[in-house]
KOLLUM-937810 format. One record per residue (C-alpha): residue in three letters; x, y, z. Coordinates in steps of 0.1 Angstrom, whole numbers, padded with zeros to 4 digits, always signed. Each point is the difference from the previous one (the first is absolute). Layout:
! KOLLUM-937810
AlaXYZ
...
END
This chain:
! KOLLUM-937810
Met+0470-0529+0320
Ser-0025+0028+0008
Trp+0022+0027-0016
Phe+0001-0021-0031
Leu-0037-0003-0002
Gly-0004+0037+0006
Leu+0025+0007-0028
Phe-0017-0024-0024
Val-0035+0014+0007
Gly+0013+0036-0003
Phe+0016-0008-0034
Leu-0032-0015-0013
Phe-0020+0030+0012
Leu+0024+0025-0016
Thr+0000-0018-0033
Arg-0038-0004+0000
Lys-0012+0033+0015
Ala+0023+0027-0013
Lys-0017+0028-0020
Val+0024+0006-0027
Pro-0019+0013-0031
Arg+0016-0002-0033
Lys+0005+0030-0023
Pro-0031+0008-0020
Val+0004-0014-0035
Leu-0021+0003-0031
Lys-0019-0029-0015
Lys+0013-0014-0032
Gly-0012+0015-0032
Ser-0003+0036+0012
Gln+0003+0020-0032
Thr-0014+0034+0000
Asn+0008+0009-0036
Leu-0022-0028-0015
Lys-0035+0007-0012
Asp-0029-0023-0008
Pro-0030+0009-0023
Val-0034+0003+0015
Gly-0017-0034-0002
Val-0032+0002-0020
Tyr-0023-0029-0002
Cys-0033-0004-0019
Arg-0031-0019+0011
Val-0029-0006-0023
Arg-0033-0006+0016
Pro-0026-0023-0016
Leu-0030+0014-0019
Ser-0033+0005+0019
Phe-0019-0018-0028
Pro+0013-0026-0024
Asp-0015+0018-0031
Gln+0017+0033+0007
Glu+0025+0013-0026
Cys+0036-0003+0012
Cys+0027+0025-0010
Val+0029-0014+0021
Glu+0018-0032-0008
Val+0028-0016+0020
Val+0027-0010-0025
Asn+0025-0016+0025
Asn+0012+0004+0036
Thr+0014+0034-0007
Thr-0020+0015-0029
Val-0036+0012-0005
Gln-0016+0012-0032
Leu-0028+0025-0004
His-0025-0004-0028
Thr-0020+0030-0013
Pro-0038-0007+0006
Glu-0023-0001-0029
Gly-0020+0031+0009
Tyr+0032+0019+0006
Arg+0013-0008-0035
Leu-0033+0011-0015
Asn+0003+0034+0018
Arg+0036+0004-0011
Asn-0004-0005-0037
Gly+0005-0037+0001
Asp+0037+0002+0012
Tyr+0011-0033+0016
Lys+0029+0001+0024
Glu+0014-0026+0023
Thr+0025+0009+0027
Gln+0021-0022+0022
Tyr+0013+0009+0035
Ser+0027-0019+0020
Phe+0000-0004+0038
Lys+0022-0018+0025
Arg-0027-0025+0003
Val-0035-0004-0013
Phe-0027-0018+0019
Gly-0030-0013-0020
Thr-0036-0004+0009
His+0006-0033+0017
Thr+0028+0011+0024
Thr-0006-0007+0036
Gln+0006+0024+0029
Lys+0028-0023+0013
Glu+0019+0001-0033
Leu-0002+0038-0001
Phe+0012+0002+0036
Asp+0029-0023-0005
Val+0014+0020-0029
Val-0008+0036+0010
Ala-0006+0004+0037
Ser+0021-0028+0016
Pro+0034+0016-0008
Leu-0012+0033+0015
Val-0010-0017+0033
Asp+0033-0018+0001
Asp+0018+0034-0004
Leu-0022+0015+0027
Ile+0011-0027+0025
His+0036+0007-0009
Gly-0003+0037+0006
Lys-0008+0014-0035
Asn-0030+0021-0011
Gly-0024-0008-0027
Leu-0029+0016-0020
Leu-0027-0020-0018
Phe-0029+0018-0017
Thr-0027-0011-0024
Tyr-0009+0022-0030
Gly-0028-0001-0026
Val-0033+0013-0011
Thr-0031-0003+0022
Gly-0014-0035+0002
Ser+0033-0017-0011
Gly+0004-0021+0032
Lys+0025+0021+0020
Thr-0018-0004+0034
His-0005-0037-0007
Thr+0037-0004-0006
Met+0010+0019+0031
Thr-0026-0010+0025
Gly-0016-0031-0015
Ser-0034-0015+0004
Pro-0014-0028+0023
Gly+0019-0031-0007
Tyr+0026+0018-0022
Gly+0022+0020+0023
Gly+0018+0029-0018
Leu+0036+0012+0004
Leu-0006+0019+0032
Pro-0012-0030+0022
Arg+0027-0022-0015
Cys+0027+0025+0008
Leu-0012+0002+0036
Asn-0001-0038+0002
Met+0036-0003-0013
Ile+0013+0026+0024
Phe-0015-0016+0031
Asn+0010-0035-0011
Ser+0036+0012-0002
Ile+0002+0020+0032
Gly-0027-0016+0021
Ser+0023-0015+0027
Phe+0023+0030+0000
Gln-0025+0028+0007
Ala+0007+0023+0029
Lys-0026+0004+0027
Arg-0026+0027-0006
Tyr+0010+0036+0006
Val+0037-0009+0002
Phe+0002+0021-0032
Lys-0018+0033+0000
Ser-0005+0023-0030
Asn+0004+0038+0002
Asp-0010+0029-0022
Arg+0034+0003-0017
Asn-0003-0032-0022
Ser+0022-0020+0023
Met-0002-0025+0028
Glu+0009-0001+0037
Ile+0009-0030+0022
Gln-0016-0004+0034
Cys+0014-0022+0028
Glu-0020-0030+0012
Val-0014+0018+0030
Asp-0013+0030-0021
Ala-0015-0023-0025
Leu-0017-0020+0027
Leu-0014+0032+0015
Glu-0012+0011-0034
Arg-0018-0034-0006
Gln-0017+0002+0034
Lys-0011+0035-0007
Arg-0015-0009-0034
Glu-0017-0031+0015
Ala-0016+0021+0026
Met-0017+0022-0026
Pro-0037-0006-0005
Val+0005-0004-0038
Pro+0034-0012-0009
Lys+0015+0018-0029
Thr+0020-0029-0014
Pro-0019-0031-0009
Ser+0010-0032+0017
Ser+0020-0025-0021
Lys-0017-0029+0018
Arg-0034+0009-0013
Gln-0015-0019-0029
Ala-0002+0016-0034
Asp-0031+0018-0011
Pro-0022-0023-0021
Glu-0004+0030-0025
Phe+0036-0004-0011
Ala+0011-0034+0014
Asp-0001-0016-0034
Met+0023+0027-0014
Ile+0028-0006+0024
Asn-0003-0038+0001
Val+0030-0007-0022
Gln+0006-0037-0005
Glu+0036+0003-0013
Phe+0027+0005+0026
Cys+0026+0026-0009
Lys+0030+0010+0020
Ala+0031+0022-0005
Glu+0034-0016+0001
Asp+0030+0011+0020
Val-0019+0018+0027
Asp+0023+0015+0027
Glu-0007-0021+0031
Asp+0019+0023+0023
Ser-0024+0029-0005
Val-0035+0008+0011
Tyr-0026+0014-0023
Gly-0031+0023+0003
Val-0026+0006-0027
Phe-0019+0033-0003
Val-0027+0007-0026
Ser-0016+0033-0012
Tyr-0027+0007-0025
Ile-0006+0033-0018
Glu-0019+0012-0030
Ile+0007+0029-0024
Tyr-0034+0015-0009
Asn-0002+0032-0022
Asn+0038+0005+0007
Tyr-0005+0000+0038
Ile+0013-0027+0023
Tyr-0023-0016+0025
Asp+0008-0026+0027
Leu-0024-0029-0002
Leu+0010-0014+0034
Glu-0005+0032+0019
Glu-0025-0004+0028
Val-0025+0029+0000
Gln-0025+0003+0029
Phe-0035+0000-0013
Asp-0020+0031+0008
Pro-0036-0002-0011
Ile-0006+0038+0005
Lys+0030+0013-0018
Pro+0019-0028-0019
Lys+0036+0007-0008
Leu+0013-0003-0035
Pro+0032-0020-0005
Gln+0031+0023+0000
Ser+0025-0003-0028
Lys+0036-0008+0008
Ile+0032+0017-0013
Leu+0032-0014-0014
Arg+0033+0006+0018
Glu+0037-0009-0005
Asp+0019-0019+0027
Lys+0037+0004+0009
Asn+0009-0026-0027
His-0019+0021-0027
Asn-0028-0026-0002
Met-0036+0011-0005
Tyr-0026-0011+0025
Val-0036+0009+0011
Ala+0002+0020+0032
Gly-0024-0011+0027
Cys-0010-0032-0018
Thr-0012-0029+0022
Glu+0023-0030+0002
Val-0014-0031+0016
Glu+0023-0028+0013
Val-0013-0034-0011
Lys+0011-0036+0009
Ser-0018-0022-0025
Thr-0015-0001-0035
Glu-0035+0001+0014
Glu+0007+0030+0022
Ala+0017+0019-0029
Phe-0028-0007-0025
Glu-0026+0009+0026
Val+0016+0035+0003
Phe+0001+0002-0038
Trp-0037-0010-0003
Arg-0009+0026+0026
Gly+0016+0027-0022
Gln-0014-0015-0032
Lys-0035+0007+0012
Lys+0009+0038+0002
Arg+0014+0001-0035
Arg-0020+0021-0025
Ile-0016-0021-0027
Ala-0029+0008-0023
Asn-0022-0015-0026
Thr+0008+0012-0035
His-0012-0009-0035
Leu+0030-0023-0005
Asn+0005-0015+0035
Arg-0024-0007+0028
Glu+0026+0005+0027
Ser+0025+0024-0015
Ser+0028+0012+0022
Arg+0000+0038+0001
Ser+0034+0003+0018
His+0035-0014+0000
Ser+0005-0023+0030
Val+0034-0007+0015
Phe+0004-0029+0025
Ser+0035+0002+0016
Ile+0017-0029+0019
Lys+0029+0012+0021
Leu+0024-0027+0014
Val+0022+0009+0029
Gln+0031-0021+0007
Ala+0023+0003+0030
Pro+0028-0024+0011
Leu+0001-0019+0033
Asp+0027+0008+0025
Ala+0030-0023+0006
Asp-0020-0022+0024
Gly-0027-0005-0025
Asp-0026+0009+0025
Asn-0011+0036-0005
Val-0001+0025-0029
Leu+0032+0020-0004
Gln-0009+0035+0013
Glu+0018+0019-0027
Lys-0021+0021-0024
Glu+0027+0000-0026
Gln-0003-0038-0004
Ile-0037+0002-0010
Thr-0007-0010-0036
Leu-0033+0014-0015
Ser-0014-0012-0033
Gln-0033+0007-0017
Leu-0022-0016-0027
Ser-0027+0022-0015
Leu-0029-0016-0018
Val-0018+0026-0021
Asp-0034-0005-0017
Leu-0003+0028-0025
Ala-0034+0013-0010
Gly-0008-0008-0036
Ser+0004+0026-0027
Glu-0033+0007-0017
Arg-0017+0022-0026
Thr-0030+0020+0012
Asn-0019-0005-0032
Arg+0000-0037+0007
Thr-0006+0000+0037
Lys-0027+0026-0003
Ala+0015+0017+0031
Glu-0016+0032+0014
Gly+0005+0022+0030
Asn+0023-0016+0026
Arg+0007-0030-0022
Leu+0012+0024-0028
Arg+0023+0018+0024
Glu+0014-0033+0014
Ala+0007-0012-0036
Gly+0018+0032-0008
Asn+0023-0003+0031
Ile+0006-0037-0007
Asn+0010+0006-0036
Gln+0021+0030+0010
Ser+0020-0020+0026
Leu+0005-0029-0025
Met+0012+0026-0026
Thr+0025+0014+0025
Leu+0013-0036+0006
Arg+0004-0004-0037
Thr+0018+0033-0003
Cys+0024-0009+0027
Met+0008-0033-0017
Glu+0006+0018-0033
Val+0023+0026+0016
Leu+0020-0028+0018
Arg+0004-0019-0033
Glu+0011+0031-0018
Asn+0026+0009+0027
Gln+0014-0036+0000
Thr-0001-0004-0038
Tyr+0014+0034-0011
Gly+0020+0010+0031
Thr-0022+0030+0007
Asn-0006+0014+0034
Lys-0037+0011-0002
Met-0019+0003+0032
Val-0024-0028+0006
Pro-0034+0015+0010
Tyr-0006-0022+0030
Arg-0017+0028+0019
Asp-0028+0004-0026
Ser-0019-0029+0017
Lys-0001-0015+0034
Leu+0003-0034-0015
Thr+0033+0006-0017
His+0013+0021+0029
Leu-0006-0028+0025
Phe+0020-0026-0020
Lys+0028+0022-0014
Asn+0026-0018+0021
Tyr-0007-0033-0017
Phe+0008+0014-0034
Asp+0031+0016+0015
Gly+0014-0034+0011
Glu-0016-0009+0033
Gly-0014-0033-0011
Lys-0013-0022-0028
Val-0030+0012-0020
Arg-0025-0024-0016
Met-0031+0008-0020
Ile-0028-0023-0011
Val-0019+0012-0030
Cys-0036-0013+0001
Val-0017-0002-0034
Asn-0036-0006-0009
Pro+0000-0016-0035
Lys-0035+0012-0010
Ala-0002+0021-0031
Glu-0017+0030+0018
Asp+0032+0006+0020
Tyr+0023-0001-0031
Glu+0010+0037+0001
Glu+0006+0000+0038
Ser+0019-0032-0002
Leu+0022+0015-0028
Gln+0009+0029+0023
Val+0008-0024+0029
Met+0023-0020-0023
Arg+0019+0031-0010
Phe+0004+0011+0036
Ala+0013-0035+0008
Glu+0025+0002-0029
Val+0014+0033+0014
Thr+0002-0013+0036
Gln+0020-0031-0011
Glu+0028+0023-0012
Val+0004+0017+0033
Glu+0029-0013+0021
Val+0000+0001+0038
Ala+0033-0002+0020
Arg+0004-0031+0021
Pro-0005+0006+0037
Val+0031+0000+0023
Asp+0003-0030+0021
Lys-0005+0006+0037
Val+0028-0003+0025
Ile-0003-0032+0021
Cys+0008-0003+0037
Gly+0035-0012+0009
Leu-0011-0024+0028
Thr+0007-0037+0000
Pro-0026-0018-0020
Gly-0020-0029+0015
Arg-0005+0016+0034
Arg-0038-0004+0001
Tyr+0000-0038+0001
Arg+0033-0003+0019
Asn-0011+0020+0030
Leu-0037-0003-0002
Pro-0007-0032+0022
Arg+0029+0007+0025
Gly+0008-0037-0002
Gly+0021+0004-0031
Pro+0037+0005-0001
Val+0000+0025+0029
Gly-0024-0022+0020
Asp+0026-0030-0001
Glu+0023+0018+0025
Pro-0017-0016+0031
Leu+0001-0034-0017
Val+0038+0003-0005
Thr+0006+0010+0036
Glu-0023-0028+0012
Met+0018-0026-0022
Thr+0034+0012+0013
Leu-0011-0003+0036
Gln-0015-0034-0006
Ser+0034-0013-0012
Phe+0015+0004+0035
Pro-0004-0029+0025
Pro-0028+0006+0025
Leu+0009+0012+0035
Pro-0006-0026+0028
Pro-0018+0010+0032
Trp+0024+0023+0018
Arg-0019+0006+0033
Leu+0018-0014+0031
Leu-0025-0014+0024
Asp+0025-0019+0022
Ile+0034+0011+0013
Asn+0014-0035-0006
Asp-0012-0001-0037
Glu+0031-0007-0022
Glu-0016-0008-0033
Thr-0017+0032-0010
Leu+0031+0022-0002
Pro+0021-0025-0019
Lys-0028-0004-0026
Leu-0004+0037-0003
Ile+0037+0005-0005
Glu+0001-0028-0026
Thr-0029+0016-0019
Leu+0015+0034+0001
Glu+0033-0014-0013
Lys-0018-0016-0029
Arg-0018+0032-0008
His+0033+0019+0002
His+0016-0025-0023
Leu-0029+0003-0024
Arg+0003+0037+0001
Gln+0036-0001-0009
Leu-0008-0023-0029
Met-0027+0024-0011
Thr+0024+0029+0004
Glu+0026-0017-0021
Glu-0027-0008-0026
Leu-0012+0036+0001
Asn+0036+0012-0005
Lys+0004-0023-0029
Gln-0032+0012-0015
Cys+0010+0036+0007
Met+0033-0006-0018
Thr-0018-0016-0029
Phe-0024+0029+0000
Lys+0028+0025+0000
Ala+0017-0019-0029
Leu-0033+0001-0018
Leu-0004+0037+0007
Lys+0036+0007-0012
Glu-0006-0020-0031
Phe-0032+0018-0005
Asp+0018+0033+0006
Asn+0026-0009-0026
Ser-0026-0010-0025
Leu-0019+0032+0007
Ser+0031+0020-0005
Asn+0007-0018-0032
Lys-0035+0007-0011
Glu+0004+0036+0010
Asn+0032+0003-0020
Tyr-0017-0016-0030
Thr-0030+0023+0005
Gln+0023+0029+0002
Glu+0017-0009-0032
Lys-0034-0004-0017
Leu-0010+0033+0014
Asn+0031+0016-0013
Glu-0007-0014-0034
Lys-0036+0012+0002
Glu+0012+0034+0011
Lys+0023+0002-0030
Leu-0028-0010-0022
Ile-0023+0025+0017
Ser+0026+0028-0003
Gly+0003-0008-0037
Gln-0038+0001-0003
Lys+0000+0032+0019
Ser+0024+0016-0024
Glu-0021-0012-0029
Ile-0031+0014+0017
Glu+0018+0033+0005
Arg+0010+0001-0036
Leu-0036-0008-0010
Glu-0013+0026+0024
Lys+0023+0026-0015
Lys-0012-0010-0034
Asn-0036+0001+0013
Lys+0005+0035+0014
Thr+0015+0011-0034
Leu-0031-0014-0017
Glu-0023+0015+0025
Tyr+0017+0034-0005
Lys-0005-0003-0037
Ile-0036-0011+0005
Glu-0005+0029+0023
Ile+0014+0024-0026
Leu-0023-0016-0027
Glu-0029+0002+0024
Lys+0007+0037+0006
Thr+0003+0006-0037
Thr-0032-0019-0006
Thr-0017+0020+0027
Ile+0012+0032-0016
Tyr-0013-0011-0034
Glu-0032-0012+0015
Glu-0004+0034+0017
Asp+0007+0018-0032
Lys-0025-0023-0018
Arg-0026+0007+0027
Asn+0006+0037-0003
Leu-0002-0001-0038
Gln-0032-0021+0003
Gln-0014+0025+0025
Glu+0009+0029-0022
Leu-0015-0017-0030
Glu-0031-0008+0019
Ser-0002+0036+0012
Gln+0005+0013-0036
Asn-0026-0024-0012
Gln-0024+0011+0027
Lys+0007+0037-0009
Leu-0005-0007-0037
Gln-0032-0018+0008
Arg-0012+0029+0021
Gln+0009+0024-0028
Leu-0019-0021-0025
Ser-0029-0002+0023
Asp+0000+0038+0006
Lys+0003+0005-0038
Arg-0029-0023-0007
Arg-0020+0017+0028
Leu+0009+0034-0014
Glu-0009-0010-0035
Ala-0034-0014+0012
Arg-0006+0032+0019
Leu+0009+0022-0030
Gln-0021-0021-0022
Gly-0029+0004+0024
Met+0006+0037+0002
Val+0002+0003-0038
Thr-0032-0021-0004
Glu-0018+0021+0027
Thr+0012+0033-0015
Thr-0010-0012-0035
Met-0034-0010+0012
Lys-0003+0033+0019
Trp+0009+0022-0029
Gln-0021-0022-0024
Lys-0030+0007+0023
Glu+0009+0037+0002
Cys+0003+0002-0038
Asp-0033-0018-0005
Arg-0016+0023+0026
Arg+0015+0031-0017
Val-0010-0012-0035
Ala-0035-0007+0012
Ala-0002+0034+0017
Thr+0014+0017-0031
Gln-0025-0019-0022
Leu-0028+0009+0023
Glu+0011+0037+0000
Met+0002+0001-0037
Gln-0034-0017-0004
Asn-0015+0026+0024
Lys+0017+0029-0018
Leu-0012-0014-0033
Trp-0035-0004+0014
Val+0001+0035+0015
Lys+0011+0014-0034
Asp-0027-0019-0017
Glu-0026+0014+0024
Lys+0014+0035-0005
Leu-0002-0005-0038
Lys-0035-0012+0003
Gln-0010+0030+0021
Leu+0018+0023-0023
Lys-0017-0015-0029
Ala-0033+0003+0017
Ile+0007+0037+0007
Val+0011+0007-0035
Thr-0029-0018-0016
Glu-0026+0014+0024
Pro-0020+0028-0016
Lys+0006+0034+0013
Pro-0030+0012+0023
Glu-0015+0033+0000
Lys+0016+0026+0021
Pro-0016-0002+0035
Glu-0008+0028+0023
Arg+0023+0009+0027
Pro-0010-0018+0031
Ser-0007+0017+0032
Arg+0024+0000+0029
Glu-0021-0026+0018
Arg+0000-0023-0029
Asp+0037+0003-0003
Arg+0003-0009+0036
Glu-0020-0032-0006
Lys+0024-0011-0027
Ile+0031+0006+0019
Ile+0018-0031+0010
Gln+0002-0004+0038
Arg+0034+0008+0014
Ser+0009-0004+0036
Val+0024+0023+0018
Ser+0023-0015+0024
Pro-0009+0009+0036
Ser+0020+0025+0017
Pro+0016-0005+0034
Val-0030+0019+0015
Pro-0033-0016-0008
Asn-0020+0020-0026
Thr-0035+0000-0012
Pro-0003-0024-0029
Ile-0009+0015-0033
Pro-0014-0025-0024
Val+0008+0007-0036
Arg-0022-0026-0018
His-0014-0034+0006
Arg-0006-0018-0032
Arg-0024-0029+0000
Ser+0009-0031-0019
Arg-0019-0007-0031
Ser+0000-0037+0007
Ala-0013+0000+0035
Gly-0014-0035-0005
Ser+0034-0016-0006
Arg+0021-0016+0028
Trp+0031+0018+0010
Val+0035-0010+0014
Asp+0009+0027+0026
His+0038+0000+0002
Lys+0011+0019+0030
Pro+0038-0004+0007
Ala+0009-0005+0036
Ser+0024+0030-0002
Asn-0028+0025-0005
Val-0005+0027+0027
Gln-0035+0003+0015
Thr-0014+0034-0008
Glu-0028+0019+0019
Thr-0019+0011-0031
Val-0037-0002+0000
Met-0002-0013-0035
Gln+0016-0034-0003
Pro+0002-0023-0030
His-0027-0027+0005
Val-0014-0026-0023
Pro-0027-0024+0013
His+0006-0038-0003
Ala+0037+0005-0008
Ile+0027-0025+0008
Thr+0026+0020+0020
Val+0036-0013-0003
Ser+0033+0014+0011
Val+0019-0018-0028
Ala-0015-0007-0035
Asn-0004-0037-0006
Glu-0013-0021-0028
Lys-0028-0016+0020
Ala-0016+0034+0008
Leu+0004+0013-0035
Ala-0016-0031-0015
Lys-0033+0007+0020
Cys-0003+0037-0010
Glu-0004+0021-0031
Lys+0013+0033+0015
Tyr+0032+0010+0018
Met+0006+0030+0022
Leu+0034+0009+0015
Thr+0002+0025+0028
His+0034+0018-0003
Gln+0015+0027+0022
Glu+0028+0023-0009
Leu+0015+0033+0011
Ala-0011+0030-0020
Ser+0023+0029-0009
Asp-0014+0021+0027
Gly+0009-0026+0027
Glu-0036-0013+0004
Ile-0011-0037-0003
Gln-0023-0005-0029
Thr-0019-0033-0006
Lys-0005-0013-0035
Val-0026-0026-0008
Ile+0012-0017-0032
Lys-0028-0020-0017
Gly+0002-0026-0027
Asp-0016-0030-0017
Val+0010-0036+0005
Phe+0005-0021-0031
Lys+0011-0036-0006
Thr+0033-0004-0019
Arg+0010-0025-0025
Gly+0024-0016+0025
Gly-0028-0010+0023
Gly+0007+0029+0025
Gln-0018+0033+0008
Ser+0009+0035-0013
Val-0012+0034+0012
Gln-0005+0030-0023
Phe-0001+0032+0019
Thr-0027+0023-0013
Asp-0003+0028+0024
Ile+0016+0018+0030
Glu-0018+0019+0027
Thr+0019+0022+0025
Leu-0010+0009+0035
Lys+0019+0029+0015
Gln-0001+0022+0032
Glu+0009+0037-0001
Ser+0001+0027+0026
Pro-0027+0027-0003
Thr+0026+0027+0002
Gly+0023-0015-0026
Ser-0001+0009-0036
Arg-0004-0025-0027
Lys+0032-0007-0017
Arg-0013-0021-0028
Arg-0031-0011-0016
Ser-0016-0030+0015
Ser-0025-0006-0028
Thr+0007-0023-0028
Val-0022+0020-0023
Ala+0018+0022-0025
Pro-0006+0037+0002
Ala-0025+0016-0024
Gln+0013+0014-0032
Pro-0002+0037-0005
Asp-0026-0005-0026
Gly-0022-0018+0025
Thr+0004-0035-0014
Glu+0014-0030+0019
Ser+0033-0014-0008
Glu-0001-0029-0024
Trp+0032-0016+0011
Thr+0002-0031+0020
Asp+0027-0007+0026
Val+0009-0034-0013
Glu+0029-0005+0025
Thr-0023+0008+0029
Arg-0025-0024-0013
Cys+0026-0027-0006
Ser-0004-0026+0025
Val+0024-0022+0020
Ala+0000-0036-0011
Val+0001-0027+0027
Glu+0005-0035-0014
Met+0005-0032+0019
Arg+0012-0032-0017
Ala-0019-0032+0005
Gly+0016-0023+0026
Ser+0023+0026+0015
Gln+0011-0008+0036
Leu+0012+0036+0007
Gly-0036+0013+0003
Pro-0015+0026-0023
Gly+0025+0025-0012
Tyr-0007+0033-0015
Gln+0020+0026-0017
His-0009+0037-0005
His+0007+0012-0036
Ala-0012+0035+0004
Gln+0014+0029-0020
Pro+0007+0032+0018
Lys-0029+0024-0002
Arg+0005+0028-0025
Lys-0021+0031-0004
Lys-0007+0014-0034
Pro+0012+0034-0006
END
């Protein structure tokens, strides 16, 4: 009987404890070639004041209509235009946070628990309610606390112990055994300030009302044979730099450290992640929201003209769910890294787009607004390029790298999860233009399609092993009960100890009992054999049915293979056709490229020719202007020169005419003068007195001066202008020309001539004998009809030096020699007496000018 019990217990153990995993299979509905459009929802916030003008109207559950405000119509020439925009769902001003969560966020959380990624972000102008929608307010929890509440309601009893899952810097997870996890927990608990908040602690009263969600929400079909771990991280993108809001920085009052920006990297699966970002393991909604609130206090906000607490950065709160199956016993986590399923839900609160002329931003606020608008513009550009590629079949490069925001989430748009966007709209009339741009962006985004994520491979272990093996009193725990019941079915053994040698009852009773047990064993063996035969028959029948099913399955597989081969041939035919069309398209693209290149070259040549022509025209105009200026300048110059020459010629002619008139007057006076009696011949001394003084130029050797004559002026009481040029040579003669109270000048000027009546010019020249002779030319000053001054030269006195041994070469007297008959000459040297006219015009800026109109001296024969 004992061998039967051993066989029976061993059979049960093998059937219950064998680790025979099934082949990995894909979940149903895995279709990698299907795409879903980006889900865009619209939420309209209520007006701040009831009397405000409204420009947004909710038409129905999927349509909104924008009305042009009154002031805007006046500024735009009275044009009135109404535009309607459609969304996947429109939430009016009376929508609750619960209704919004059930429609938008709940499916994303359900996908997260089943191993799929999700992205949810709010978009809108500043002050449109994005942060209220995402975070909520006291008593009205937003999408973030509701998502956390649904996650922990679904996996609360299936969570792994803390530190069983451990994150690394390569965007993946590692599994630790129970011993390592226990050591890690003890190490963290021994720290003076634990890094991870305790899940048993009560929620902070500051945000307790925000996470106190009354409605219970839970995901369906949660895998009970797996354990889960939740990790959260919180970052912000400020001025296109990424900062970790959960990073613990030691406070240094002397030299505080500025937060360091993080960089983006790509893991082995080509997914983007923030390198060095802090990931905190949480075990409850309160603990997770406390971590979020700690990072929220570090987020950059500022007071602007439009919003008292305006977000100056894009915030990204990521919830990472780690899932690993239990082993065949259902006790511990399966220590296979390949069986880990990692899914992520990113909740993004975008900063509001704004116009600086409305926010009155300056300095840092202006720079922040520029970076915010630039990142949102990059997001819009990426959406437009994605739509163009999907609509027209182009292959343009999507500019994800132009902004950290789009670069971080490029995997979602490439098919790594669902994408949902909530467009928040403020219906007040002041935000009409911004709301119009937001609606246009939402319209473009709805046309972008994102590939459905590939379903994760599930573990091939037997389902239901958690609850089956968990209490140890389940199916495997019944083994001792079966053995005990089998042993209790045998008759009890009587006392078999022999205390007396004459005892004849104990052995017969013991033999009888053993015979009964042997008989019962035989019966049980026969029963076991019958059951074994029945079991064998059942196994054979099962084997036959299994073979039949295999044959049927094989036939179906053959049919499917034929169908697949036919489809493959059709696919090959279509691929050949596609290649032919692609070749034609490539040829057309090359031809188009050549034509476009020729067009660009011709345009460049045309532009260069136009530029050359413009330069030539500019040079021509500049040359014409220069020539015109030169002609004008030359004309003015020659006009002035002609005027000057004409004036000089006129003055010369007037002077000549005046000189002739004076000569005629003198001639007339001489002719009409009565002839005097013949005088006596003067003595030699008297002749010497009448001789005009002449000066002989000094010889190189100083000589004794010989004065010829010094004639006194007849008008000694008049005032003189003594004109001594600066070029005269100083002589050493004893007799020097000197007039008392004279105005001595080196250059004749009008001012001096106006104050005097007489003029005297000291002139030096080289005589024929090589000596310097000094001439004193005297004249009278007259006022002219032009308002100037003129000088009429009346007399010339000469001062000359001669050597005592030299002979006189010419007469130095101006008196004519006596006639042979003893009478004086009656002729008058008119040319000698002719004067030099010096005339200055009134208002002349060139100073007094003078011209010598002297005739060469002629001697009468």
